[in-house]
Structures are given as structure tokens and as C-alpha cells.
C-alpha positions in Angstrom: 42.5 16.4 105.0 38.7 16.2 105.0 36.3 17.2 107.7 33.9 14.4 108.7 31.5 13.3 111.4 31.0 9.7 112.4 27.4 8.4 112.3 26.0 5.1 113.5 22.5 3.7 112.8 20.7 1.9 115.6 22.7 0.9 118.7 25.4 -1.2 117.0 26.9 -1.4 113.6 29.5 0.2 111.5 30.4 3.9 111.8 30.0 5.9 108.6 31.6 9.2 107.7 29.5 12.1 106.5 30.3 15.7 105.6 29.0 17.8 108.6 28.9 21.0 106.6 28.6 23.9 108.9 26.3 22.2 111.4 27.3 22.3 115.0 27.0 18.9 116.6 28.4 16.8 119.3 28.6 13.1 120.3 25.1 11.8 121.1 23.2 14.3 118.8 20.8 12.9 116.3 21.0 13.8 112.6 19.2 13.2 109.4 21.5 11.9 106.5 21.1 10.5 103.0 22.4 7.0 102.5 22.3 4.4 99.7 19.1 3.2 101.3 17.4 6.6 101.5 16.9 9.2 104.2 18.0 7.9 107.5 18.0 8.9 111.2 21.4 8.4 112.8 23.4 9.2 116.0 26.7 11.1 116.1 29.4 8.8 117.7 32.5 10.6 116.4 32.4 14.4 116.6 33.6 16.6 113.6 37.3 16.0 112.9 39.8 16.0 110.1 40.9 12.7 108.5 43.2 11.8 105.7 41.8 11.4 102.2 42.6 7.7 102.2 40.1 7.2 105.1 37.2 8.6 103.1 35.2 7.0 100.4 34.2 9.7 97.9 31.8 11.2 97.1 31.2 11.9 100.8 27.5 12.4 101.5 26.4 15.3 103.6 24.4 15.6 106.8 21.0 17.0 105.8 20.2 18.6 109.1 20.4 18.1 112.9 17.3 16.2 114.0 14.4 18.3 115.2 11.8 17.4 117.7 9.5 16.4 114.8 12.2 14.1 113.5 12.6 12.5 116.9 8.9 11.9 117.1 8.8 10.4 113.7 11.6 8.1 114.6 9.7 6.9 117.6 6.6 6.2 115.4 8.8 4.3 113.0 10.1 2.0 115.8 6.5 1.3 116.8 5.5 0.6 113.2 8.4 -1.9 113.0 6.9 -4.0 115.8 3.7 -4.2 113.9 5.5 -5.0 110.6 7.4 -7.8 112.4 4.2 -9.5 113.6 2.6 -9.2 110.1 5.6 -10.6 108.4 5.9 -13.5 110.9 2.2 -14.4 110.2 2.8 -14.3 106.4 5.9 -16.5 106.7 3.7 -19.1 108.6 1.0 -18.8 106.0 3.4 -19.5 103.2 5.1 -22.4 105.1 8.6 -20.9 104.6 11.5 -22.4 106.5 12.9 -19.1 107.7 13.4 -17.3 111.0 12.5 -13.6 111.1 15.0 -11.6 113.1 14.1 -8.0 112.7 12.1 -5.4 110.8 13.3 -2.0 110.0 11.8 1.1 108.4 13.9 3.7 106.7 13.3 7.2 108.2 11.3 8.4 105.1 9.3 5.1 105.1 10.5 4.6 101.5 11.4 1.0 102.3 10.8 -1.8 104.9 13.6 -4.2 105.4 13.1 -7.6 107.0 16.1 -9.6 108.2 15.9 -13.4 108.5 18.0 -16.5 108.9 17.6 -19.8 107.0 19.6 -22.9 106.4 19.6 -22.5 102.6 18.1 -20.4 99.8 14.5 -19.4 100.2 12.0 -18.6 97.4 10.2 -15.6 99.0 8.9 -13.9 95.9 5.3 -14.4 96.8 5.9 -13.3 100.3 7.4 -10.0 99.0 4.3 -9.5 96.9 2.0 -10.0 99.8 4.0 -7.6 102.1 4.2 -5.0 99.4 0.4 -5.1 99.0 0.0 -4.6 102.8 2.6 -1.9 103.4 2.3 -0.1 100.1 6.0 0.6 99.9 9.2 -1.1 98.8 10.0 -4.4 100.5 13.5 -5.9 101.0 14.1 -9.3 102.6 17.8 -9.8 103.6 19.2 -13.1 104.7 21.8 -12.8 107.4 24.2 -15.1 109.3 24.1 -16.3 112.9 26.7 -13.8 114.0 24.5 -10.9 112.7 21.5 -12.5 114.3 23.2 -12.5 117.7 24.4 -9.0 117.2 20.8 -7.8 116.6 19.1 -9.8 119.4 21.8 -9.5 122.0 22.3 -11.7 125.1 24.7 -12.6 127.9 28.1 -14.1 127.2 29.9 -16.8 129.3 31.7 -13.9 131.0 28.4 -12.7 132.5 28.4 -9.5 130.5 26.3 -8.3 127.6 27.6 -9.5 124.3 30.4 -7.4 122.7 28.8 -7.5 119.3 25.5 -6.1 120.7 27.1 -3.3 122.8 30.2 -1.8 121.2 31.7 -4.0 118.5 31.3 -2.1 115.2 32.6 -4.9 112.9 33.3 -8.6 113.2 37.0 -9.3 113.2 38.1 -12.6 111.6 38.6 -15.2 114.3 40.4 -18.5 113.8 40.9 -21.8 115.6 44.7 -21.0 115.6 44.0 -18.2 118.0 42.5 -20.5 120.5 45.4 -22.9 120.1 47.9 -20.0 120.4 46.3 -19.1 123.7 46.5 -22.6 125.1 42.7 -22.9 125.3 40.9 -26.2 125.3 39.5 -26.9 121.9 36.2 -27.8 123.4 33.3 -26.3 121.4 31.3 -25.3 124.4 34.3 -23.4 125.9 35.5 -21.4 122.9 32.2 -20.7 121.0 29.9 -17.8 121.7 26.1 -17.6 121.9 26.0 -17.5 118.1 27.7 -20.9 117.9 30.8 -19.5 116.3 34.3 -18.8 117.8 34.1 -16.1 120.4 35.1 -12.6 119.1 37.1 -11.9 122.3 39.7 -14.4 121.1 41.0 -11.6 118.9 41.4 -9.2 121.9 44.5 -10.9 123.4 45.9 -12.5 120.3 48.7 -10.0 119.8 49.8 -10.3 123.5 49.9 -14.1 123.3 51.8 -14.0 120.0 54.4 -11.7 121.6 54.7 -13.8 124.8 54.9 -17.0 122.9 58.0 -15.7 121.0 59.9 -15.8 124.3 59.0 -19.3 125.1 60.3 -22.7 123.9 57.9 -25.1 122.3 56.6 -28.3 124.0 59.1 -31.1 123.3 62.0 -28.7 122.8 65.3 -29.4 124.6 66.5 -26.7 127.0 69.5 -26.1 129.2 68.8 -25.7 132.9 70.6 -23.2 135.2 72.9 -26.0 136.5 74.0 -27.0 133.0 71.8 -30.1 132.7 69.4 -30.5 129.8 65.7 -31.3 129.9 62.7 -31.6 127.7 59.9 -29.0 127.8 56.7 -30.6 129.2 54.4 -27.5 129.1 54.5 -23.7 129.3 52.5 -21.1 131.2 52.3 -18.2 128.7 51.1 -15.4 130.9 53.4 -16.2 133.8 56.3 -17.0 131.5 57.0 -20.3 133.3 58.3 -23.5 131.8 57.8 -27.1 133.1 60.8 -29.2 132.2 61.2 -33.0 132.4 64.7 -33.7 133.9 66.4 -36.9 134.8 67.7 -37.0 138.4 69.4 -40.1 139.7 67.9 -42.2 136.8 64.4 -41.0 137.6 62.5 -38.4 135.6 60.7 -35.6 137.3 59.1 -32.3 136.3 60.6 -29.0 137.5 59.4 -25.5 136.8 61.6 -22.6 135.8 61.2 -18.9 134.8 61.9 -18.8 131.1 64.8 -16.3 131.6 66.7 -18.9 133.6 66.7 -21.4 130.7 68.8 -21.5 127.6 67.4 -22.7 124.3 67.5 -21.9 120.6 64.7 -19.3 119.9 62.5 -20.3 117.0 59.2 -19.1 115.6 56.6 -21.3 117.1 54.2 -22.9 114.8 50.7 -23.6 115.9 49.8 -27.2 115.1 46.3 -28.4 114.8 45.5 -32.0 114.2 43.3 -33.1 111.3 40.8 -34.4 113.9 40.6 -31.1 115.7 40.2 -29.2 112.5 37.3 -31.3 111.4 35.6 -31.0 114.7 36.0 -27.2 114.9 36.0 -26.0 111.3 32.2 -25.2 111.7 33.1 -22.6 114.4 35.3 -20.6 112.1 33.2 -17.8 110.5 34.1 -14.6 108.8 30.6 -13.1 108.3 30.5 -9.3 107.9 27.9 -6.9 109.1 24.9 -7.5 106.9 22.9 -4.6 108.3 24.9 -2.0 106.4 23.6 1.4 105.3 26.1 2.6 102.6 28.0 5.8 102.8 
């Protein structure tokens, strides 16, 4: 077992493990740590605890110190400097006529590097831009192209649920989301209904996927033949996954009608349901599938 403390940089992002040494710290405390990018200012989100060796990537870097009042003040100054750096970089991008959208600017705690995050449709030749920025800031410059999901995570916003976006508030990492999840949950494959602010499939589709998979195992598939409580047979018209209800087409007095039954009252041959997506649906929605990672990583 190894003693670690979980540190997060900025409001959202991955949680990284560091060796707390003998420092006493609790959740919410600020600390100074060394990362692959240099000296950084982070916040404790997981208090000191013991974890298995397989959960740690060695060598485990150490916490340099608990942040002092001077460190806190320096961090505030860095945040202000980032606003100025953002404006300067935006102006330089316009001067060079580059087709790129600047998203964020970030100073490392020791001011050893300034990172600029941007989005663009393709590859951008920003070599001259980097030279100009280096001449202005007199430090190392890094321009990092990120995807639309990371852009939304940084900027934030309000989802269709009326709440702040999950990725901007608590979601540490993006989970892979697929069109099959929307199909499994009987959602309309309408782009406006299943895509988030970023234009990709909503991350929250992942939240209930396991529940829907488990409930769907207990239900017959649309078009299956089932035996009703009175011994007659019918064809499944549709199912209500959450309520575990099945609508069945039955023939009564030479007329077909739809009747609804709780699934436990029906007899049918259980089978593993396969989610079917037509070629047309796939072509229309394949753009929404996205497996981008968190581009704003700090290294352990």
C-alpha cells in the first residue's frame, strides 16, 4: 500500500496522486507540487489515504509544501496575468490571420511556461505566432489544440436539464459515449435531443446505461412473440423499460388490438437483446460520437 493525496488543478480536470510526505492537509487545502509541466498550485480533493500499488504510477512525485499566504497571492496574480495574456494572444491571432479560436490561457505557478488552448478545424501553422508571443512574455510558450468537448469543459454553460454542465462542475474525465446507449434507452435519435452544448453525445447517457442494460434483459424485443396470461399469443408492439410494461398486439374476434401487460405476466423465450441501428441513423449521428480525452492534463 502507498500513501497518497489526490490533487486537482483548476476547478475541473483529472485527479492526480502525489506523495503527501509528513504534511498535514485536508480536503480544500491548497498545495504546491511538482508536475511534468513544472511547479504547480493545486487543491486537495482527496485527503491522505492508502491505495494499492496498481493504482499508482511510479515514481510518485511529492507535495513540495502546503501553500502559504504568499503562494495564494502569487496564484491570484497569475490568474490576472492570464487575462492579459489571453487578450494579447487574441490580438496576435487576428494580426496573423489564423483560423483558430482561442479558448484559454494558463500560466504555470512558477511562470516558467504560458499555455494557450485553442480549437480549429484542421492543423494550424502557428510557428510565427509562437515566436511573437515568446518575444512578448519572455518565457516558454505552448499552444495546444483541444477538441469541442474540452472547450465546453473549460468555458462551462447550462445543459438542457437546466443545470450547470457536468463536465464543468464535477466530471473528472470524459467517459466514452455511443449512439447505442441512446438506442438502448429508447431515446429519439434526434440530434437536438441527445447532443450536448458541445455538439457531441451527452455525457449523462453513460449515467443510466447499466440500469437500462439490466432492465432490458428482462424484456422481450419488439416483434417477438409472447404468451399472454390467458394462453393466447401476441406480438410485442413496444416496451416501457422503466415501468417494465409490454404492449402486445393480440387478435380478438378477428380484430387486432393493443393490450398492455406487466412483463412478469408474460411468457417468452429470454434472449440477449441486440441494439440495431440502421445505416441511415448511423450516418446521420456518427458525428456525435466522440471519445476525446482531457487535453488539459498536468502529468503526475
